[in-house]
N, C-alpha and C positions, 0 to 999 in steps of 0.2 A: 587445413578450415578449421573456424575457430567453434565454440559448440554455443555460442550469444547467437550464430549466424540466426538460426530456428527463431530465437527470444526476438529477436531485431525486425523479423515479417509478424510476430505475433502482435508486437507492439504498435507495427504499419496498419497491423489491422483492425485494434482495436480505435486507433485513432483515427479510422479510415470510418469505423461504426458511428462514431463521435461528429465525425464531420466529415461528411459526403463529398464537399468539396474540395478536400484535397485532394491534386492532382496524381495517382498512381495507375500502374499496369493493371490490367484484372489478375496476373496470374500472380503478383504481390502482395493481394487480399484477398485472393480465394479460397473458402475453406477447402479444405483440401482429404478433410475427414468423409465429410460428402463425396467425395468419388472413389467407385466401384474399381476392385483390382484392375480390370479392364480397362477401363479408361487410365487408369495410372500407366500397366503397361505400354500402349498402345502411344501414350505423348512423350514414352522412353524410346521407344522404335522412331517417332520422325527423330532423334536426336541421333540415331544410329546404337541403340542401347537395348538390349535384346533377351530380356528375361520374361519367365514365366514363376509361378508361384514356386514350383518345385528347385528351379536352376537360380534362384533368390537365395531363397533360404541355404541353397548348400554351399552358394558363394560368397553368401552371412558370414558363416562359421569361420571365416580366415579372419575375421575381424572384431576387434571389439566394439566400434562405434559407426553408428549410418555417416558421420564426416571422412570416418579413416575408409570408408567402404569407398565416399564419394572421391576422395581425394585419390583414391587407385584408379578407379575408375576411366578419371580423365587426366590421370598423369601422361600422357603422352599427345595431347591434342592441342589443340591451338582455339579452343572455346572463348568466347569475349565473357567479361564476367557476370553479367546478367542471364544469359544460359545457362552457365555453372551454378546459379542459384536457383533457376530452375528443375535444373536433375538432380540439385540436391535437396529439393521441398521434395520432390517425388520420391525421392531414395528415402527421404525419412518418412514417409507417410509408407513405404511398403515395410521398412524396418519396424517402427510401430507397432503394424499390424502382424508382419510375418513373422519377427523377431521375439517376441515378447518374454521370452527365458536371459535375453542379455537389456537390460533397462538399463541407455547409459544414460549417464547428467543430462543430458540435452531432451532426453525422450520421458526423463523422470520432470524436468521441471517445466517440457509442453504441457505435460500432465497435468499439473499445478494451478498453468497457465488457464489452464481448461479449465478445469474445477471451480477457479477464483471468478474465470467470468461468467461460469453458470451460474454461480451461485448469487453475484449479483446481479445476475438477469431476474431469477425465480429464486431467492430467498428460499419461500416455503418447499421447494420442491428437492432442494439440495444440501439439506440442512446433513445428513446422513455421509452425503458423499464429501463433503468439503471437510467433514469432519475428519474421515477415514484420510483424504490425504493430508490432512495436515499432521495425521498421528504417522504417517509413513515420513513425510518431512523431520519429524521429530524424530524418529529410530534412526533415520540418515546422517542427523547430525551427532546424536549419541556416538553411535561407531564412527564417523568422523574424530570425533576428542577422545576416543578409546584409544587411536590411533597416534595421537601425540599432538593431530594439528591444534591449531588455535582456534577456541569456539568462536570467537567471532570472523575470525578469515576463513573457516568452514562458515557459518551463516553467508557472507560476504562472497562466497564462489558460486553457490547456489544462485541468491539474488541477482549476481550478473546475466547467469542463463537464464531469468526469469523477465516474460516482457511487463510484469505486473510492480509494482512498489512490494515487494516483502514485508518488510517489516513495518510498513503501515498500514497492508491488510492486517496483519496476524494481530495488530492493535485494537484496529479498527472492529472486526469480529472480535474480539475477548470481551472490549465495551459493550459489544452489544450481549452479549452473554450476560455481563452485572446486567445491563436493563433490566434481562428478561427473569432475571433473577434465578439464572445457571449458576449458582454460585458456586458448586463444583467444581466442574467443569471452567467454568473460568477462574479456578484458585489452579487449577489445573495445566492451563494455557500459559499460565502466566508462571508458574514453574518450570514448564517446558522450553519455553523461550530467552524466556528472560538472560541467562547467560550468555546467550548468540549475537542477541540485538545490538548495535551501537550505541544508540540514544536510552539509555538505560531511567534516563527520568518519567520515560512514561509507562516505562511497565513499574515503576515504583509509584505513582499519580495512582494505577489501574491497582494493584494494592493499598492503596488508601480510601478508592473508592471503595473495596470491598471492604476492609475495617473497620468503615464509618458507621454499620447497621449494629457492628457485632462490639465493638471498642469505639466509644465517639474520642473517647481521652486522648488514646493512643495513635487514634488517626488525627485528630487534631497536631498531636507533637510530630506526625510525617508529615504533615499539610505544610507546617511551620519551616519544617527543614526545607520541602520542595520552595517554597517563596523564598527560604534566603540562598539557595541555589539558585532560582533565576536571576537574582542580580547579576550574575555572570554569564546565564546561559543566552541571555538575550534573545527568546525566542517567542516571536509575539504570537506562533497559533499553540503552542504550550501554555502562556500566560493567560488568555481567552479559555482553555480549559478551565485551567484554575479558577478563574474568576465567574465560568459557570459553575462549576462544583459547590463554589462559597454563597450564589446563591442561597440555597438551600441546607447548605454545612459548617458555613463560619459565620464568624462574628464582624465586626463593622470596624474595630481595628486591621482585621487580616484582609478585609477586602479595601479597604482605603490604600494597606499596602503594596497590593495585589496592583490594584488601578494606577499608581504613581510609577510603579516599575513600567507599566503597561505603557501610557501616554508616550515618552518618546520614542516607540520602536514605531508608532503609526506611520505607513506610507502612503496610504491610502482614502480617501474619503470614504469608502466602506468600513474603513477598519474603525474608523473615528465613531465612524454613524452605529456602527456593530458594541462598540465602546459605551456607547449615550444609552445603547437599547439594553445591554448589561447590567448596566449600572443602573438603569431604574428600573430592574427586575427587584433585583438584588435592594434597593431601597421600598419599595412596594410591599415585601416581604418582612419588611421591620417596618413598616408604616410612618414612615416618615414621608409626609406625604410632602411639603413644603418641598422638600431637597427631589422628592419623584418628579413633582411640575415642572422643577426648574429644568431637571432633563429632557423630559417630554419638550419644553417649549423650544431644549436647541435644536433636537433633534427634529423637531414639525421644522423649525426654521430649514433646517437642510437637505429637510427632503427630496428636493425638486434635486439638486445638486447631482452631477455627474458621479456613478461610486465608482468609477474608475481612474479620476482626476487625480493627482497626487495630492496629498495632504503638509499644507503647511504647518511644521512645529511651529510657527511663531502664529498661527491662527489665533486670535483676540478669541474664540469659542471655547480654544485647549484652556486660556486662564477661568475662560467664568466655568467649565466644566468643573475641574482641580477647586476652585473656590467652594463650588455648592454642596461639595463631598466631602471637602474640609469642615472636621465641627468647630 
């Protein structure tokens, strides 16, 4: 049984919580952490699996993971896939609670998902716990690389066993630390995780953001390098991050260069309106009222458009936009 099985159901539960119209079976999205041990044991009895606290702990001593234990339990049975998964989720929860001295990768990733979800739902109450979870992740990654595993491969293995997008969460969490002026902790996170992520430009951008307050010249050099790299990357989301940063930390030449790189990547009406809005904010900061008014006029004219509709690169308003921002 693969270790991503628990992550699959965590992911399904997250999706279902966001959209309860998704068709699911109750057991697929249940919060197993809320079940009592007696409830878990009784459900296993219905499947002819008889455990109590002590004999489960004794039985688990022979295995390294809850997946191995489940496979052994069901090795000589003819059970359908859905029932196998129901049994696995119950065994997994017993292992998590009763065998803490054997924290398998799937157990670790389940706890990481749990802490990320708790933080997303209530950041103020879970600052310390998410920091502990990320510190544990850093230790595990370091231990793996010390054993000769490629850093990005180690991170990818853990990411695949998580329901959340681990790389995106760490980036967003680190960006929040910078926003809240927790500079030392943000720097620690960047140093801890930048060797492991697959898309390093995002963490380079975080370094640039940090540097902006202490060394504006150095930050500008780094920023221009990121703009240059964007020519090849063609990453719309990243380009918008750069454009937003340029509102307060960039000059007109850099903003124009980034806007021209971004325009060909627009896919939806929302993308174009976002580009208009961030551009209007930039020229407002420069006190370029005439340019700002032209951009606001285009934005107002399109305000009733369906944001999800595809954006045509031949749209005349795109040409009008580029003319408006070009000196």
